[in-house]
C-alpha positions in Angstrom: 17.4 5.1 -5.7 15.8 5.3 -9.2 15.2 8.8 -10.3 12.6 10.4 -12.7 14.1 10.8 -16.0 12.4 14.2 -16.7 10.3 16.5 -14.9 6.7 16.4 -15.9 6.1 20.2 -15.0 9.3 21.5 -16.7 10.5 24.8 -15.3 7.1 25.6 -13.7 6.8 22.7 -11.4 7.8 24.6 -8.2 5.4 27.3 -9.1 2.6 24.8 -9.6 3.4 22.9 -6.3 3.5 26.1 -4.3 0.2 27.4 -5.7 -1.7 24.0 -5.3 -0.2 22.9 -2.0 -2.3 25.1 0.4 -5.6 24.5 -0.9 -5.0 20.7 -1.6 -3.6 19.9 1.8 -6.0 22.0 3.6 -8.9 20.5 1.6 -7.6 16.9 2.5 -7.5 17.8 6.1 -11.0 19.3 6.2 -12.5 16.1 4.4 -10.8 13.7 6.9 -11.4 15.6 10.1 -14.0 18.2 9.6 -11.8 20.5 11.6 -11.7 23.8 9.8 -9.0 25.2 12.1 -6.7 22.3 11.5 -7.3 22.5 7.8 -6.3 26.0 7.8 -3.1 25.3 9.8 -2.2 22.4 7.5 -2.6 24.8 4.4 -0.5 27.3 5.9 2.2 24.9 6.6 2.0 23.3 3.1 2.4 26.8 1.4 6.3 26.6 1.2 6.0 23.6 -1.1 9.0 22.1 0.6 9.1 18.2 0.7 11.2 16.1 3.2 13.6 13.6 1.7 12.1 10.2 1.2 13.4 7.2 3.1 13.9 3.6 1.6 13.9 0.1 2.8 15.0 -3.2 0.9 11.9 -4.9 0.1 12.4 -8.5 1.1 14.0 -10.9 -1.2 13.2 -8.6 -4.3 16.3 -6.6 -3.1 14.6 -3.5 -4.5 15.4 -0.3 -2.5 11.7 0.8 -2.2 10.5 4.3 -0.9 8.5 3.8 2.4 5.5 5.3 0.7 3.8 3.0 -2.0 1.5 4.8 -4.3 -1.8 3.1 -4.3 -3.3 3.6 -7.7 -6.3 1.3 -7.8 -9.0 3.2 -6.4 -7.5 6.6 -7.4 -7.1 5.8 -11.0 -10.3 3.6 -11.4 -12.2 6.2 -13.3 -9.8 8.7 -14.9 -6.0 9.1 -15.3 -3.9 11.5 -13.3 -0.4 11.5 -14.7 0.5 14.9 -13.2 0.1 13.4 -9.7 2.0 10.4 -10.6 4.8 12.2 -11.9 4.8 14.6 -8.9 5.2 11.5 -6.7 8.0 9.8 -8.6 9.8 13.2 -8.8 9.5 13.5 -4.9 11.0 10.1 -4.6 8.2 7.4 -4.6 9.2 4.4 -6.6 6.7 1.8 -5.8 3.4 1.8 -7.7 0.5 -0.6 -6.7 -2.7 -1.2 -8.8 -4.9 -4.2 -9.4 -7.2 -6.1 -11.8 -10.0 -4.3 -13.7 -12.5 -6.5 -12.3 -12.2 -4.7 -9.2 -10.6 -1.3 -9.8 -12.2 -0.4 -13.3 -9.8 1.4 -15.6 -6.9 1.8 -13.1 -4.4 -0.4 -14.7 -5.2 1.1 -18.1 -4.8 4.8 -16.7 -1.4 3.8 -15.0 -0.1 1.9 -18.0 1.4 5.0 -20.0 3.1 6.4 -16.9 4.4 3.0 -16.0 5.8 2.5 -19.5 7.6 6.1 -19.6 9.3 5.0 -16.2 9.7 1.3 -16.5 13.2 1.4 -15.3 12.7 3.8 -12.6 9.7 2.1 -10.6 8.7 -1.2 -9.0 5.3 -2.0 -10.5 2.8 -4.2 -8.6 -0.6 -5.5 -9.7 -2.8 -8.2 -8.4 -5.9 -10.5 -8.9 -8.2 -12.6 -6.9 -8.9 -16.3 -7.1 -12.6 -16.1 -6.6 -12.9 -19.3 -4.8 -15.9 -19.3 -2.3 -14.2 -21.0 0.7 -14.1 -20.3 4.4 -11.0 -19.0 5.7 -10.5 -22.1 8.0 -11.4 -24.8 5.4 -9.0 -26.9 3.5 -9.2 -26.4 -0.3 -9.9 -29.4 -2.5 -7.5 -30.1 -5.5 -10.1 -28.9 -7.8 -10.6 -25.6 -5.7 -6.9 -25.2 -5.8 -6.5 -25.9 -9.6 -9.4 -23.3 -10.3 -8.0 -20.7 -8.0 -4.6 -21.2 -10.1 -6.3 -20.9 -13.3 -8.2 -17.8 -12.4 -5.2 -16.0 -11.1 -3.3 -16.8 -14.2 -6.1 -15.3 -16.3 -6.2 -12.3 -14.2 -2.3 -11.7 -14.5 -2.8 -11.9 -18.3 -5.7 -9.6 -18.3 -3.6 -7.2 -16.1 -0.8 -7.2 -18.4 -3.2 -6.5 -21.3 -4.7 -3.5 -19.5 -1.3 -2.1 -18.5 -0.2 -2.6 -22.1 2.9 -4.3 -20.9 4.4 -7.8 -21.0 5.7 -7.9 -17.3 5.1 -6.6 -13.9 7.7 -6.7 -11.0 5.2 -8.6 -8.7 1.8 -9.9 -8.9 -0.4 -10.7 -5.8 -3.2 -13.2 -4.9 -5.5 -10.4 -3.9 -7.8 -10.4 -0.8 -6.5 -13.8 0.3 -8.0 -15.4 3.6 -7.5 -19.0 3.2 -4.2 -20.5 4.4 -4.6 -23.8 2.5 -4.8 -21.9 -1.0 -1.7 -19.9 0.0 0.1 -23.2 0.4 -1.5 -25.1 -2.7 1.1 -26.8 -5.0 -1.3 -25.7 -7.8 -0.6 -22.1 -6.9 3.1 -22.6 -6.8 2.9 -24.1 -10.3 1.0 -21.1 -11.6 3.6 -18.8 -10.1 6.6 -20.9 -11.7 4.9 -20.7 -15.0 4.4 -17.0 -14.9 7.9 -16.3 -13.9 9.2 -18.5 -16.7 7.2 -16.8 -19.1 8.6 -13.5 -18.2 5.3 -12.1 -16.9 6.3 -11.5 -13.3 9.5 -11.7 -11.1 7.9 -11.9 -7.6 4.7 -13.2 -6.0 2.9 -11.9 -3.0 -0.4 -11.6 -1.2 -2.8 -9.0 0.1 -5.1 -9.8 2.9 -7.7 -8.1 4.9 -9.0 -11.1 6.6 -7.3 -13.9 8.8 -4.0 -12.1 8.2 -1.9 -13.7 11.0 -2.8 -17.1 9.7 -2.1 -16.2 6.1 1.1 -14.7 6.9 2.3 -17.7 8.8 1.3 -19.9 5.9 3.4 -17.7 3.4 6.5 -18.1 5.7 6.1 -21.7 5.8 6.1 -22.1 1.9 9.1 -19.8 1.1 7.4 -19.0 -2.2 6.4 -15.5 -1.6 8.3 -12.2 -1.6 5.8 -9.7 -0.5 2.8 -9.4 1.8 0.4 -6.5 2.0 -1.4 -6.6 5.4 -4.3 -4.6 6.8 -2.9 -3.5 10.0 -3.1 -0.5 12.5 -1.5 0.5 15.7 -4.3 -1.3 17.5 -3.7 -4.4 15.5 -5.3 -6.2 12.6 -8.0 -4.3 10.5 -11.0 -6.4 9.5 -12.1 -4.9 6.0 -15.6 -6.8 6.1 -16.5 -5.1 9.5 -14.5 -1.9 8.8 -13.1 -2.2 12.3 -10.3 -3.5 14.3 -10.4 -7.3 14.1 -12.2 -8.9 17.2 -9.7 -10.4 19.5 -6.5 -8.8 17.8 -3.7 -7.6 20.0 -2.0 -4.2 19.4 0.6 -4.1 16.7 3.6 -4.3 19.1 2.4 -7.8 20.2 2.2 -8.9 16.5 5.7 -7.7 15.9 7.4 -11.1 16.6 5.3 -12.6 13.7 6.1 -9.5 11.4 9.9 -10.0 12.2 9.8 -13.6 11.4 8.2 -12.9 8.0 10.8 -10.3 7.2 13.5 -12.7 8.4 12.3 -15.3 5.8 12.6 -12.9 3.0 9.1 -11.4 2.8 8.9 -7.6 2.3 6.0 -6.1 4.5 3.7 -3.7 3.0 1.0 -2.0 5.4 -2.5 -0.8 4.2 -5.5 0.6 6.0 -3.2 1.9 8.6 -5.4 5.0 9.3 -8.7 3.8 7.8 -10.4 3.6 11.3 -9.6 7.3 12.0 -11.8 8.4 9.0 -15.1 6.7 9.6 -17.7 6.2 7.0 -19.1 9.8 6.7 -18.2 12.4 4.1 -16.4 14.5 6.8 -15.2 11.4 8.6 -17.4 10.2 11.7 -14.6 7.9 12.9 -12.4 8.7 16.0 -9.3 10.5 15.1 -7.7 9.8 18.6 -8.5 6.0 18.4 -4.7 5.1 18.4 -3.3 7.7 20.8 -3.1 5.3 23.6 -0.5 3.5 21.7 1.9 6.4 21.0 4.7 7.6 23.2 5.2 11.4 23.9 7.5 12.2 21.1 5.0 10.9 18.6 2.0 12.7 20.3 3.9 15.8 20.4 5.1 15.6 16.6 3.8 18.1 14.2 1.8 15.4 12.2 -2.1 14.8 11.7 -3.7 11.8 13.3 -3.4 9.9 10.0 0.3 10.8 9.7 1.1 9.4 13.2 -0.7 6.0 12.3 1.4 5.7 9.2 4.6 6.5 10.9 3.8 4.2 13.8 3.3 1.2 11.7 6.3 2.0 9.6 8.5 1.9 12.7 7.0 -1.2 14.4 7.4 -3.9 11.9 6.5 -2.8 8.4 8.9 -2.1 5.5 6.5 0.3 3.6 3.0 1.5 3.7 0.6 1.5 0.8 -1.6 4.7 0.6 -4.7 5.3 -1.7 -3.3 8.5 -3.3 -6.5 10.4 -4.5 -5.1 14.0 -4.6 -2.0 16.3 -4.2 -2.9 16.9 -0.6 -3.3 13.2 0.3 0.0 12.5 -1.5 2.0 15.2 0.5 0.4 14.1 3.8 1.3 10.6 3.5 4.8 11.4 1.9 5.7 13.4 4.9 4.6 10.7 7.3 6.8 8.0 5.6 9.8 10.2 5.0 9.7 11.4 8.7 8.6 8.0 10.5 12.0 7.4 11.9 12.4 10.7 13.4 9.2 10.7 15.1 8.1 7.2 16.0 9.8 4.9 18.6 10.7 1.3 17.4 9.2 -1.4 19.6 
Protein backbone atom coordinates (compact mmCIF):
# COMPACT_ATOMS: atom_id res chain seq x y z
CA UNK A 1 0.00 0.00 0.00
CA UNK A 2 1.37 3.44 -0.88
CA UNK A 3 2.26 5.42 2.21
CA UNK A 4 2.46 9.16 2.81
CA UNK A 5 6.08 10.25 2.73
CA UNK A 6 5.80 12.77 5.54
CA UNK A 7 3.25 13.82 8.13
CA UNK A 8 1.71 17.18 7.27
CA UNK A 9 1.10 17.86 10.95
CA UNK A 10 4.54 16.78 12.20
CA UNK A 11 4.71 15.88 15.90
CA UNK A 12 1.42 17.68 16.68
CA UNK A 13 -0.78 15.65 14.36
CA UNK A 14 -2.35 13.41 17.02
CA UNK A 15 -3.08 16.37 19.24
CA UNK A 16 -4.72 18.13 16.33
CA UNK A 17 -6.88 15.12 15.48
CA UNK A 18 -7.97 14.57 19.06
CA UNK A 19 -8.91 18.22 19.53
CA UNK A 20 -10.79 18.53 16.26
CA UNK A 21 -12.47 15.17 16.19
CA UNK A 22 -15.30 15.67 18.68
CA UNK A 23 -16.61 18.93 17.25
CA UNK A 24 -16.19 17.93 13.63
CA UNK A 25 -17.83 14.53 13.82
CA UNK A 26 -20.68 15.73 16.01
CA UNK A 27 -21.26 18.68 13.71
CA UNK A 28 -21.38 16.46 10.64
CA UNK A 29 -23.98 14.22 12.28
CA UNK A 30 -26.10 17.20 13.33
CA UNK A 31 -26.11 18.66 9.82
CA UNK A 32 -27.07 15.34 8.27
CA UNK A 33 -29.71 14.20 10.76
CA UNK A 34 -30.78 17.15 12.89
CA UNK A 35 -30.50 14.77 15.87
CA UNK A 36 -28.68 16.55 18.70
CA UNK A 37 -28.46 13.42 20.84
CA UNK A 38 -26.92 11.40 18.01
CA UNK A 39 -24.51 14.22 17.29
CA UNK A 40 -23.40 14.30 20.91
CA UNK A 41 -22.88 10.55 20.97
CA UNK A 42 -20.84 10.62 17.76
CA UNK A 43 -18.74 13.46 19.10
CA UNK A 44 -17.96 11.55 22.29
CA UNK A 45 -17.03 8.41 20.37
CA UNK A 46 -14.75 10.41 18.09
CA UNK A 47 -12.87 11.97 20.97
CA UNK A 48 -10.21 9.26 21.13
CA UNK A 49 -9.00 10.08 17.63
CA UNK A 50 -8.58 6.35 16.86
CA UNK A 51 -8.87 5.36 13.20
CA UNK A 52 -9.52 1.78 12.08
CA UNK A 53 -7.19 0.21 9.53
CA UNK A 54 -8.23 0.94 5.95
CA UNK A 55 -9.04 -2.00 3.68
CA UNK A 56 -8.06 -2.27 0.02
CA UNK A 57 -9.32 -3.79 -3.23
CA UNK A 58 -7.58 -4.24 -6.60
CA UNK A 59 -9.27 -1.78 -8.94
CA UNK A 60 -10.09 -3.76 -12.06
CA UNK A 61 -7.49 -4.08 -14.76
CA UNK A 62 -5.57 -1.12 -13.36
CA UNK A 63 -4.16 -3.60 -10.82
CA UNK A 64 -3.92 -0.71 -8.35
CA UNK A 65 -4.53 -1.71 -4.75
CA UNK A 66 -7.06 0.99 -3.89
CA UNK A 67 -8.41 2.15 -0.57
CA UNK A 68 -12.08 1.27 -0.39
CA UNK A 69 -12.80 4.94 0.28
CA UNK A 70 -12.15 7.32 -2.62
CA UNK A 71 -11.63 10.95 -1.69
CA UNK A 72 -14.12 12.95 -3.79
CA UNK A 73 -12.44 16.33 -4.20
CA UNK A 74 -14.64 17.93 -6.86
CA UNK A 75 -17.26 19.80 -4.85
CA UNK A 76 -15.16 19.97 -1.68
CA UNK A 77 -12.25 21.82 -3.32
CA UNK A 78 -14.27 23.84 -5.82
CA UNK A 79 -13.88 27.12 -3.89
CA UNK A 80 -10.81 26.75 -1.69
CA UNK A 81 -7.92 24.36 -1.02
CA UNK A 82 -7.81 22.09 2.02
CA UNK A 83 -4.38 20.46 2.09
CA UNK A 84 -4.61 19.58 5.78
CA UNK A 85 -7.67 17.42 5.14
CA UNK A 86 -6.10 15.83 2.07
CA UNK A 87 -2.95 15.01 4.02
CA UNK A 88 -5.01 13.60 6.90
CA UNK A 89 -6.83 11.28 4.49
CA UNK A 90 -3.61 10.10 2.86
CA UNK A 91 -1.87 9.53 6.16
CA UNK A 92 -4.83 7.51 7.40
CA UNK A 93 -4.67 5.26 4.32
CA UNK A 94 -6.79 6.81 1.53
CA UNK A 95 -4.85 6.54 -1.74
CA UNK A 96 -7.41 7.31 -4.50
CA UNK A 97 -8.35 10.94 -5.20
CA UNK A 98 -11.08 11.91 -7.66
CA UNK A 99 -11.73 15.38 -9.09
CA UNK A 100 -13.21 16.81 -12.30
CA UNK A 101 -13.24 19.50 -14.97
CA UNK A 102 -13.16 23.13 -13.90
CA UNK A 103 -16.22 23.74 -16.07
CA UNK A 104 -18.22 21.85 -13.47
CA UNK A 105 -16.11 21.91 -10.31
CA UNK A 106 -14.68 25.40 -10.37
CA UNK A 107 -11.16 25.54 -8.94
CA UNK A 108 -11.09 21.97 -7.61
CA UNK A 109 -8.38 20.67 -9.94
CA UNK A 110 -6.22 23.72 -9.32
CA UNK A 111 -6.62 23.29 -5.56
CA UNK A 112 -5.86 19.56 -5.68
CA UNK A 113 -2.81 19.95 -7.91
CA UNK A 114 -0.12 20.87 -5.32
CA UNK A 115 -1.09 17.96 -3.05
CA UNK A 116 -1.23 15.55 -6.00
CA UNK A 117 2.24 16.60 -7.19
CA UNK A 118 3.72 16.14 -3.71
CA UNK A 119 2.41 12.59 -3.54
CA UNK A 120 2.35 11.59 -7.19
CA UNK A 121 3.94 8.21 -6.49
CA UNK A 122 1.64 7.49 -3.54
CA UNK A 123 -1.81 8.03 -5.03
CA UNK A 124 -4.10 7.02 -7.90
CA UNK A 125 -5.38 10.26 -9.47
CA UNK A 126 -8.66 10.45 -11.39
CA UNK A 127 -10.29 13.36 -13.19
CA UNK A 128 -13.13 13.59 -15.68
CA UNK A 129 -14.84 15.69 -18.33
CA UNK A 130 -18.16 15.65 -20.16
CA UNK A 131 -18.85 15.36 -23.88
CA UNK A 132 -21.62 18.01 -23.87
CA UNK A 133 -23.56 16.23 -26.63
CA UNK A 134 -27.31 16.88 -26.48
CA UNK A 135 -28.64 13.40 -27.14
CA UNK A 136 -31.36 11.24 -25.58
CA UNK A 137 -30.07 8.31 -23.60
CA UNK A 138 -31.70 5.77 -25.94
CA UNK A 139 -30.75 7.49 -29.24
CA UNK A 140 -27.96 6.36 -31.57
CA UNK A 141 -25.25 8.97 -31.94
CA UNK A 142 -24.38 10.09 -35.45
CA UNK A 143 -20.78 10.01 -36.66
CA UNK A 144 -20.62 13.78 -36.34
CA UNK A 145 -21.93 13.67 -32.77
CA UNK A 146 -19.37 11.02 -31.87
CA UNK A 147 -16.55 13.04 -33.42
CA UNK A 148 -17.62 16.14 -31.49
CA UNK A 149 -17.90 14.15 -28.27
CA UNK A 150 -14.38 12.82 -28.70
CA UNK A 151 -13.03 16.27 -29.55
CA UNK A 152 -14.66 17.85 -26.48
CA UNK A 153 -13.50 15.08 -24.15
CA UNK A 154 -9.92 15.45 -25.43
CA UNK A 155 -10.04 19.21 -24.97
CA UNK A 156 -11.28 18.83 -21.38
CA UNK A 157 -8.55 16.30 -20.62
CA UNK A 158 -5.99 18.89 -21.70
CA UNK A 159 -7.73 21.56 -19.62
CA UNK A 160 -7.74 19.25 -16.59
CA UNK A 161 -4.02 18.60 -16.88
CA UNK A 162 -3.39 22.32 -17.15
CA UNK A 163 -5.53 23.03 -14.07
CA UNK A 164 -3.78 20.31 -12.09
CA UNK A 165 -0.38 21.56 -13.23
CA UNK A 166 0.50 18.03 -14.34
CA UNK A 167 1.12 16.20 -17.58
CA UNK A 168 -0.52 12.91 -16.58
CA UNK A 169 -3.44 11.44 -14.63
CA UNK A 170 -3.90 7.78 -13.86
CA UNK A 171 -7.45 7.73 -15.21
CA UNK A 172 -9.80 10.08 -17.02
CA UNK A 173 -13.56 9.51 -17.23
CA UNK A 174 -16.30 10.39 -19.66
CA UNK A 175 -18.32 12.27 -17.05
CA UNK A 176 -22.10 12.10 -16.61
CA UNK A 177 -22.54 9.58 -19.43
CA UNK A 178 -26.00 8.22 -20.21
CA UNK A 179 -25.93 7.28 -23.90
CA UNK A 180 -24.60 3.76 -24.65
CA UNK A 181 -23.86 4.53 -28.30
CA UNK A 182 -21.33 7.20 -27.28
CA UNK A 183 -19.79 4.71 -24.85
CA UNK A 184 -19.21 2.37 -27.79
CA UNK A 185 -18.28 4.95 -30.43
CA UNK A 186 -15.06 4.21 -32.31
CA UNK A 187 -14.31 7.92 -32.21
CA UNK A 188 -14.17 7.81 -28.42
CA UNK A 189 -11.85 4.79 -28.55
CA UNK A 190 -9.55 6.70 -30.90
CA UNK A 191 -9.48 9.62 -28.44
CA UNK A 192 -8.59 7.25 -25.58
CA UNK A 193 -5.83 5.63 -27.60
CA UNK A 194 -4.38 9.02 -28.54
CA UNK A 195 -4.43 10.21 -24.93
CA UNK A 196 -2.67 7.08 -23.74
CA UNK A 197 -0.07 7.24 -26.49
CA UNK A 198 0.66 10.85 -25.53
CA UNK A 199 1.17 9.82 -21.90
CA UNK A 200 -1.78 11.88 -20.65
CA UNK A 201 -3.78 9.05 -19.05
CA UNK A 202 -3.29 5.34 -18.53
CA UNK A 203 -6.88 4.20 -18.01
CA UNK A 204 -10.34 5.31 -19.05
CA UNK A 205 -13.70 5.12 -17.40
CA UNK A 206 -17.20 6.48 -17.15
CA UNK A 207 -19.23 8.18 -14.45
CA UNK A 208 -22.99 7.85 -14.79
CA UNK A 209 -26.07 9.00 -12.88
CA UNK A 210 -28.60 8.03 -15.56
CA UNK A 211 -29.34 4.86 -17.53
CA UNK A 212 -26.53 3.22 -15.58
CA UNK A 213 -27.43 -0.41 -16.29
CA UNK A 214 -27.35 0.11 -20.06
CA UNK A 215 -24.22 2.26 -19.86
CA UNK A 216 -22.41 -0.38 -17.84
CA UNK A 217 -23.52 -3.14 -20.22
CA UNK A 218 -22.17 -1.13 -23.15
CA UNK A 219 -18.86 -0.66 -21.34
CA UNK A 220 -18.55 -4.40 -20.75
CA UNK A 221 -19.11 -5.15 -24.44
CA UNK A 222 -16.29 -2.87 -25.61
CA UNK A 223 -13.48 -4.08 -23.37
CA UNK A 224 -12.06 -0.53 -23.48
CA UNK A 225 -12.86 0.67 -20.00
CA UNK A 226 -11.09 0.09 -16.70
CA UNK A 227 -13.37 2.00 -14.29
CA UNK A 228 -17.05 2.77 -13.84
CA UNK A 229 -18.37 5.20 -11.23
CA UNK A 230 -22.03 4.42 -10.60
CA UNK A 231 -24.78 6.19 -8.68
CA UNK A 232 -26.13 3.26 -6.68
CA UNK A 233 -27.77 2.67 -3.29
CA UNK A 234 -28.95 -0.36 -1.30
CA UNK A 235 -32.36 0.21 -2.93
CA UNK A 236 -30.93 0.21 -6.45
CA UNK A 237 -29.85 2.80 -8.98
CA UNK A 238 -29.95 6.47 -7.92
CA UNK A 239 -31.38 9.02 -10.39
CA UNK A 240 -29.48 12.30 -10.03
CA UNK A 241 -31.93 14.27 -12.17
CA UNK A 242 -34.86 13.38 -9.93
CA UNK A 243 -32.80 13.18 -6.72
CA UNK A 244 -34.48 9.86 -5.96
CA UNK A 245 -34.24 6.13 -6.55
CA UNK A 246 -34.57 5.44 -10.27
CA UNK A 247 -38.10 4.53 -11.28
CA UNK A 248 -38.47 0.82 -11.90
CA UNK A 249 -35.11 -0.10 -10.40
CA UNK A 250 -34.65 -3.26 -8.39
CA UNK A 251 -32.75 -3.47 -5.12
CA UNK A 252 -28.98 -3.66 -5.29
CA UNK A 253 -28.84 -7.40 -4.64
CA UNK A 254 -30.81 -7.93 -7.86
CA UNK A 255 -28.31 -5.78 -9.76
CA UNK A 256 -25.41 -7.85 -8.41
CA UNK A 257 -25.11 -10.18 -11.46
CA UNK A 258 -24.45 -7.20 -13.74
CA UNK A 259 -21.91 -5.77 -11.29
CA UNK A 260 -20.15 -9.13 -11.07
CA UNK A 261 -20.07 -9.39 -14.86
CA UNK A 262 -18.49 -5.94 -15.09
CA UNK A 263 -15.85 -6.79 -12.50
CA UNK A 264 -15.10 -10.10 -14.25
CA UNK A 265 -14.54 -8.14 -17.48
CA UNK A 266 -11.84 -6.05 -15.79
CA UNK A 267 -13.86 -2.97 -14.83
CA UNK A 268 -13.23 -1.59 -11.35
CA UNK A 269 -16.51 -0.45 -9.80
CA UNK A 270 -16.71 2.82 -7.87
CA UNK A 271 -19.92 3.73 -6.06
CA UNK A 272 -21.27 7.22 -5.55
CA UNK A 273 -24.44 8.75 -4.05
CA UNK A 274 -24.83 5.67 -1.84
CA UNK A 275 -26.35 7.68 1.01
CA UNK A 276 -27.56 10.78 -0.80
CA UNK A 277 -31.24 9.91 -0.44
CA UNK A 278 -30.87 9.80 3.34
CA UNK A 279 -29.91 13.46 3.59
CA UNK A 280 -32.78 14.99 1.65
CA UNK A 281 -32.54 18.52 0.33
CA UNK A 282 -32.88 20.67 3.45
CA UNK A 283 -30.06 22.16 5.52
CA UNK A 284 -30.65 19.71 8.35
CA UNK A 285 -31.70 16.94 5.98
CA UNK A 286 -35.34 16.23 5.24
CA UNK A 287 -34.78 12.81 3.81
CA UNK A 288 -35.62 9.52 5.45
CA UNK A 289 -32.58 8.26 7.40
CA UNK A 290 -34.13 4.78 7.58
CA UNK A 291 -34.95 4.54 3.87
CA UNK A 292 -32.63 1.56 3.37
CA UNK A 293 -33.16 -0.30 6.64
CA UNK A 294 -35.40 -2.90 4.98
CA UNK A 295 -32.43 -4.12 2.95
CA UNK A 296 -30.11 -4.65 5.92
CA UNK A 297 -29.71 -7.78 8.00
CA UNK A 298 -29.73 -7.71 11.80
CA UNK A 299 -25.94 -7.59 12.03
CA UNK A 300 -25.72 -4.39 10.01
CA UNK A 301 -28.67 -2.83 11.80
CA UNK A 302 -27.04 -3.52 15.16
CA UNK A 303 -23.63 -2.22 14.10
CA UNK A 304 -22.47 0.97 15.79
CA UNK A 305 -22.71 2.99 12.58
CA UNK A 306 -24.69 6.00 11.41
CA UNK A 307 -27.36 5.57 8.73
CA UNK A 308 -24.93 6.96 6.17
CA UNK A 309 -22.20 4.56 7.21
CA UNK A 310 -24.56 1.62 6.85
CA UNK A 311 -25.39 2.57 3.28
CA UNK A 312 -21.70 2.80 2.39
CA UNK A 313 -20.84 -0.49 4.09
CA UNK A 314 -23.73 -2.23 2.35
CA UNK A 315 -22.86 -1.19 -1.20
CA UNK A 316 -19.21 -2.08 -0.63
CA UNK A 317 -20.12 -5.62 0.37
CA UNK A 318 -22.71 -6.14 -2.35
CA UNK A 319 -20.84 -5.65 -5.59
CA UNK A 320 -18.65 -2.54 -5.49
CA UNK A 321 -14.89 -2.33 -5.17
CA UNK A 322 -14.69 1.14 -3.65
CA UNK A 323 -16.97 4.07 -2.86
CA UNK A 324 -16.46 7.74 -3.68
CA UNK A 325 -17.45 10.22 -0.98
CA UNK A 326 -17.58 14.01 -1.23
CA UNK A 327 -15.21 14.87 1.63
CA UNK A 328 -16.19 18.32 2.86
CA UNK A 329 -14.82 18.20 6.42
CA UNK A 330 -12.83 16.20 8.93
CA UNK A 331 -16.03 14.76 10.41
CA UNK A 332 -17.28 13.53 7.05
CA UNK A 333 -13.86 12.08 6.22
CA UNK A 334 -13.75 10.13 9.45
CA UNK A 335 -17.34 8.94 9.20
CA UNK A 336 -16.89 7.62 5.66
CA UNK A 337 -13.44 6.24 6.43
CA UNK A 338 -14.83 4.11 9.27
CA UNK A 339 -17.62 2.77 7.05
CA UNK A 340 -15.20 1.74 4.30
CA UNK A 341 -12.67 0.27 6.69
CA UNK A 342 -15.22 -1.81 8.63
CA UNK A 343 -17.63 -2.78 5.83
CA UNK A 344 -16.52 -6.41 5.62
CA UNK A 345 -16.97 -6.79 9.39
CA UNK A 346 -20.52 -5.52 9.57
CA UNK A 347 -22.23 -6.05 6.20
CA UNK A 348 -23.27 -9.42 4.78
CA UNK A 349 -22.29 -10.25 1.22
CA UNK A 350 -25.04 -11.19 -1.20
